[in-house]
C-alpha positions in Angstrom: 11.5 -29.2 8.8 8.7 -29.8 11.3 6.4 -26.9 11.4 3.5 -26.2 13.9 0.9 -23.8 12.6 -1.1 -21.5 14.9 -4.1 -20.1 12.9 -6.5 -21.4 10.3 -7.3 -18.4 8.3 -6.3 -17.4 4.8 -2.6 -17.0 5.5 -2.3 -19.9 7.7 -4.0 -22.1 5.2 -2.1 -21.1 2.2 1.3 -21.4 4.1 0.3 -24.8 5.5 -0.6 -26.1 2.1 2.5 -24.7 0.5 4.8 -26.1 3.2 3.2 -29.5 2.9 3.6 -29.4 -0.9 7.3 -28.5 -0.6 7.9 -31.5 1.6 7.9 -30.0 5.1 6.0 -31.7 7.8 3.1 -29.9 9.5 3.3 -31.3 13.1 0.1 -29.6 14.3 -2.5 -27.0 13.8 -4.0 -24.7 16.5 -6.7 -22.2 16.1 -9.3 -20.2 18.2 -12.0 -22.8 17.0 -11.2 -26.5 17.2 -13.3 -27.1 14.0 -11.1 -24.8 11.9 -8.0 -26.4 13.4 -9.2 -29.9 12.6 -10.2 -29.1 9.0 -6.7 -27.7 8.2 -5.0 -30.5 10.2 -6.8 -33.1 8.1 -5.8 -31.4 4.9 -2.1 -31.3 5.9 -2.0 -34.7 7.5 -1.4 -33.3 11.0 -3.2 -33.0 14.4 -5.4 -30.2 15.8 -4.1 -29.3 19.3 -4.3 -26.6 21.9 -1.5 -23.9 21.7 -0.1 -25.1 25.1 0.2 -28.6 23.7 2.1 -28.1 20.5 4.4 -31.1 19.8 8.2 -30.8 19.3 8.7 -28.8 16.2 11.5 -26.9 14.4 9.4 -23.9 13.7 6.2 -22.5 15.2 4.3 -20.3 12.8 2.0 -17.7 14.4 -0.4 -16.9 11.6 -3.3 -15.1 13.2 -4.7 -11.6 13.0 -2.3 -8.9 14.0 -4.2 -8.0 17.1 -4.2 -11.6 18.4 -0.4 -12.2 18.1 0.5 -11.1 21.6 -2.2 -13.2 23.2 -0.9 -16.2 21.3 2.7 -15.3 22.4 1.7 -15.4 26.0 0.3 -18.9 25.6 3.6 -20.4 24.1 6.3 -21.5 26.6 9.3 -19.2 26.6 11.5 -22.3 27.0 10.6 -23.7 23.5 13.7 -24.5 21.4 11.6 -23.9 18.2 12.2 -20.9 16.0 9.0 -18.9 16.7 7.8 -16.9 13.7 5.0 -14.4 13.0 3.7 -13.4 9.6 2.5 -9.8 10.2 3.7 -6.9 8.3 2.8 -4.3 10.8 4.3 -6.0 13.9 8.0 -5.8 14.8 10.2 -8.7 15.6 10.4 -7.4 19.2 7.0 -8.8 20.2 8.6 -12.2 20.1 11.4 -11.1 22.5 10.5 -13.8 25.2 11.7 -16.6 22.9 15.4 -17.6 22.4 14.8 -17.8 18.6 12.5 -15.5 16.8 11.7 -14.4 13.3 9.3 -12.9 10.8 8.0 -14.4 7.6 5.7 -11.7 6.0 4.1 -12.6 2.6 3.8 -9.3 0.7 0.9 -10.6 -1.3 -2.8 -11.1 -0.7 -3.6 -14.7 0.2 -7.0 -16.3 0.1 -8.2 -19.7 1.3 -9.1 -20.8 -2.2 -5.4 -20.8 -3.3 -3.9 -24.2 -3.6 -0.3 -22.9 -3.1 1.7 -19.8 -2.5 1.9 -17.6 -5.7 5.2 -18.3 -7.5 7.6 -15.4 -7.4 5.6 -13.3 -4.8 7.8 -11.8 -2.2 8.3 -12.9 1.5 10.0 -10.5 3.8 12.3 -12.2 6.2 13.7 -11.1 9.5 15.3 -13.0 12.4 17.3 -12.4 15.5 20.2 -14.6 14.3 21.7 -14.9 10.8 21.3 -18.7 10.8 17.6 -18.4 11.6 17.2 -15.7 8.9 18.9 -18.1 6.4 16.5 -20.9 7.5 13.5 -18.7 6.8 15.0 -17.6 3.5 15.5 -21.1 2.4 11.9 -22.0 3.6 10.5 -19.2 1.5 12.4 -20.4 -1.6 11.1 -23.9 -1.2 7.5 -22.7 -1.7 8.5 -20.6 -4.8 8.6 -17.2 -3.0 11.1 -14.4 -3.7 12.8 -14.1 -0.3 13.9 -10.6 0.8 15.6 -9.5 4.0 13.8 -6.6 5.7 14.0 -4.8 9.1 10.9 -4.3 11.1 10.8 -0.6 10.1 11.3 -1.5 6.5 8.5 -4.1 6.7 6.1 -1.6 8.4 6.7 1.0 5.5 6.1 -1.7 3.0 2.9 -2.8 4.8 1.7 0.8 4.8 2.6 1.2 1.1 0.6 -2.0 0.3 -2.4 -0.4 1.9 -2.2 2.4 -0.6 -1.3 0.2 -3.6 -3.8 -2.7 -2.9 -6.5 -1.9 -0.3 -7.1 1.7 -1.4 -6.9 1.1 -5.1 -9.4 -1.8 -4.6 -11.8 0.6 -2.8 -11.5 3.1 -5.7 -12.3 0.3 -8.1 -15.4 -0.4 -5.9 -16.4 3.3 -6.3 -16.2 2.9 -10.2 -18.3 -0.3 -9.9 -20.9 1.4 -7.8 -21.2 4.4 -10.2 -21.7 2.0 -13.1 -24.1 -0.3 -11.2 -26.4 2.6 -10.4 -26.7 3.3 -14.1 -27.0 -0.2 -15.3 -23.6 -0.1 -17.0 -21.4 -3.1 -17.1 -18.2 -2.9 -15.0 -16.4 -5.2 -17.4 -16.2 -2.3 -19.9 -13.5 -0.8 -17.6 -11.4 -4.0 -17.4 -9.2 -3.4 -20.4 -8.4 0.1 -19.1 -7.7 -1.2 -15.6 -5.5 -3.9 -17.0 -3.6 -1.4 -19.2 -3.1 0.9 -16.2 -1.5 -1.7 -14.1 0.5 -3.1 -17.0 2.2 0.4 -17.4 3.6 0.2 -13.9 7.3 -0.7 -13.7 10.0 0.2 -11.2 9.6 3.9 -12.1 7.3 6.3 -10.3 3.7 5.5 -11.4 3.0 9.4 -11.4 4.9 9.4 -14.7 2.0 7.6 -16.3 -0.7 9.8 -14.7 -3.5 10.8 -17.1 -6.9 12.3 -16.6 -8.4 15.8 -16.1 -6.5 16.5 -12.8 -3.2 15.7 -14.6 -4.2 18.1 -17.4 -5.5 20.6 -14.9 -8.8 20.5 -16.8 -10.8 22.4 -14.2 -14.0 22.7 -16.4 -14.3 19.0 -16.7 -13.5 18.4 -13.0 -16.3 20.8 -12.1 -18.7 18.8 -14.2 -17.6 15.6 -12.5 -18.0 17.2 -9.1 -21.5 18.5 -10.0 -22.5 14.9 -11.0 -21.2 13.6 -7.6 -22.8 16.4 -5.5 -25.4 13.9 -4.0 -22.7 11.3 -3.1 -20.6 13.0 -0.5 -18.1 10.2 -0.1 -17.2 10.0 -3.7 -17.2 13.8 -4.2 -14.7 14.1 -1.2 -12.4 11.4 -2.5 -12.6 12.8 -6.1 -11.8 16.4 -4.8 -9.0 15.3 -2.4 -7.2 13.1 -4.9 -7.5 15.5 -7.8 -6.0 18.3 -5.7 -3.1 16.1 -4.8 -2.4 15.2 -8.5 -2.6 18.8 -9.6 -0.2 19.9 -6.8 2.3 17.0 -7.6 2.1 17.8 -11.4 2.7 21.4 -10.6 5.8 20.6 -8.6 7.3 18.5 -11.4 7.3 21.4 -13.8 
């Protein structure tokens, strides 16, 4: 298939590389800065063009920041015969309503520009206005080694929100742990076996089943000591208190 890429950030870069490796043809790359577009175009053997000058393509992938999608949509002619696709988890299919053919191709995985290709087996959530276009996107996802799953806009939004808790928030909590250790010249690597063990325990069951720690045991004496230690760090004190209260409450409800 002939694919035009709009965007040159992490997601656009990994998808463009992956499509190229799978035998698809990248017809063009467009981006807010021509230098970024040219770099990705050279890598994929295509051409850097303005959005209003995209060559004939089977698919047009809008892989830009969520807030920039609607602006890009306005620049693409509504008469295009291409399947126009965005890659955002939080945006509905409806924002592409001006096009005859529209779809969503949302990678439910964190992508960085350092990746050579799409992580094998990682999910891509697919949605399209027509069944044929949904099948096209499903097949495209499979060609890059992704696990293709159909999902409505509402399903995708909930999954995106869940990913914020599972990935973004957990990463911030790991930063809090790193910061505590750094301030006391302790090596964060000492926690890595525990962190690995924690995530290896997770399966299809509710992770709360594996919850440990003072809040899970309702060890108020130890929690008080922890909070006393954090009294000069309002942010960590607030987070510790809030999450501990929720764990205690949930554990109590399970009894």
